[in-house]
C-alpha positions as CSV (number, residue, x, y, z in Angstrom):
1,M,-46.4,68.1,22.1
2,A,-47.9,65.2,24.1
3,G,-45.6,62.9,26.1
4,Y,-45.7,59.1,26.3
5,K,-48.7,57.8,28.2
6,E,-48.2,54.4,30.3
7,P,-51.0,51.9,29.3
8,S,-53.2,51.2,31.9
9,F,-54.1,47.6,33.3
10,Q,-57.4,47.8,31.3
11,D,-55.6,49.0,28.2
12,R,-53.1,46.0,28.4
13,V,-55.9,43.4,29.1
14,S,-57.9,44.7,26.3
15,A,-54.9,44.7,23.7
16,A,-54.4,41.2,25.0
17,A,-57.9,40.1,24.4
18,Q,-57.9,41.7,20.9
19,A,-54.7,40.0,19.9
20,R,-56.1,36.6,21.1
21,A,-59.3,37.2,19.3
22,K,-57.2,38.0,16.1
23,A,-55.1,35.1,16.5
24,L,-58.1,32.7,16.8
25,A,-59.7,34.5,13.8
26,R,-56.7,33.7,11.8
27,L,-56.6,30.1,13.0
28,A,-60.3,29.6,12.2
29,E,-59.5,30.9,8.6
30,K,-57.1,28.0,8.0
31,A,-58.2,24.9,6.2
32,P,-58.7,21.8,8.4
33,V,-56.0,19.3,8.1
34,D,-56.7,16.3,6.4
35,P,-55.8,13.0,8.6
36,Q,-54.7,11.3,5.4
37,V,-52.1,14.0,5.0
38,I,-50.8,13.5,8.6
39,A,-50.6,9.8,7.9
40,E,-48.8,10.0,4.8
41,K,-46.2,12.4,6.4
42,A,-45.8,10.1,9.6
43,A,-45.5,7.2,6.9
44,R,-42.7,9.3,4.9
45,E,-41.0,9.9,8.3
46,A,-40.9,6.3,9.5
47,A,-39.6,5.3,5.9
48,R,-36.9,7.9,6.2
49,E,-36.1,6.9,9.7
50,A,-35.9,3.2,8.8
51,A,-33.5,4.0,5.7
52,A,-31.2,6.1,7.9
53,A,-31.1,3.4,10.6
54,E,-30.4,0.7,7.8
55,K,-27.5,2.9,6.5
56,R,-26.2,3.4,10.0
57,A,-26.3,-0.2,10.6
58,A,-24.5,-1.0,7.1
59,A,-21.8,1.7,7.9
60,K,-21.1,-0.1,11.2
61,Q,-20.9,-3.4,9.8
62,A,-18.4,-2.1,6.9
63,R,-16.0,-0.6,9.7
64,E,-16.2,-3.7,11.7
65,A,-15.4,-5.8,8.7
66,A,-12.5,-3.4,7.6
67,I,-11.1,-3.5,11.3
68,E,-11.1,-7.2,11.2
69,A,-9.6,-7.3,7.9
70,R,-6.7,-5.1,9.2
71,R,-6.2,-7.3,12.1
72,L,-6.1,-10.4,10.3
73,A,-3.5,-8.8,7.6
74,A,-1.5,-7.6,10.6
75,E,-1.5,-11.0,12.3
76,E,-0.4,-12.6,8.8
77,R,2.3,-10.1,8.5
78,A,3.5,-10.7,12.1
79,A,3.3,-14.6,11.4
80,K,5.4,-14.1,8.2
81,A,7.8,-11.9,9.7
82,A,8.1,-14.3,12.7
83,A,8.8,-17.2,10.4
84,S,11.1,-15.4,8.0
85,A,13.2,-14.1,11.0
86,A,13.9,-17.3,12.8
87,P,15.6,-20.0,10.9
88,E,14.1,-23.5,11.0
89,L,15.1,-24.9,14.5
90,T,15.0,-28.5,15.5
91,E,12.6,-29.7,18.2
92,A,15.6,-29.9,20.8
93,E,16.4,-26.3,20.3
94,R,12.7,-25.0,20.4
95,K,12.5,-27.0,23.7
96,A,15.6,-25.4,25.0
97,I,14.6,-21.8,24.0
98,R,11.0,-22.6,25.6
99,D,12.8,-23.9,28.7
100,A,15.0,-20.7,29.0
101,K,12.0,-18.3,28.9
102,Y,10.1,-20.4,31.4
103,A,13.3,-20.1,33.8
104,A,13.7,-16.3,33.1
105,R,10.0,-15.9,34.0
106,K,10.4,-17.7,37.1
107,A,13.5,-15.9,38.1
108,R,11.6,-12.5,37.5
109,K,8.7,-13.5,39.6
110,K,11.1,-14.3,42.8
């Protein structure tokens, strides 16, 4: 029984040349690509990308609007809570509270 024979350099070069010739023959058999088909494909891809970009922009705008609405609702709730928690104070009482806060702030800084 014959053993494995290591291919020589010439054998490898000729095998590569045959493979290259076979690949070129297969490529030559293919129909040429129509430029109109390429242009249509590029137009479809551009339209798809534009639609995706528009969709992303709309989603971002919707997220930002939702965040703004939540922020405004939270501010409104906080204002209502503050208004309902604090009884109506007279101007003098509000001034006294403001002066006390100011004095406390100054005392903390020292």
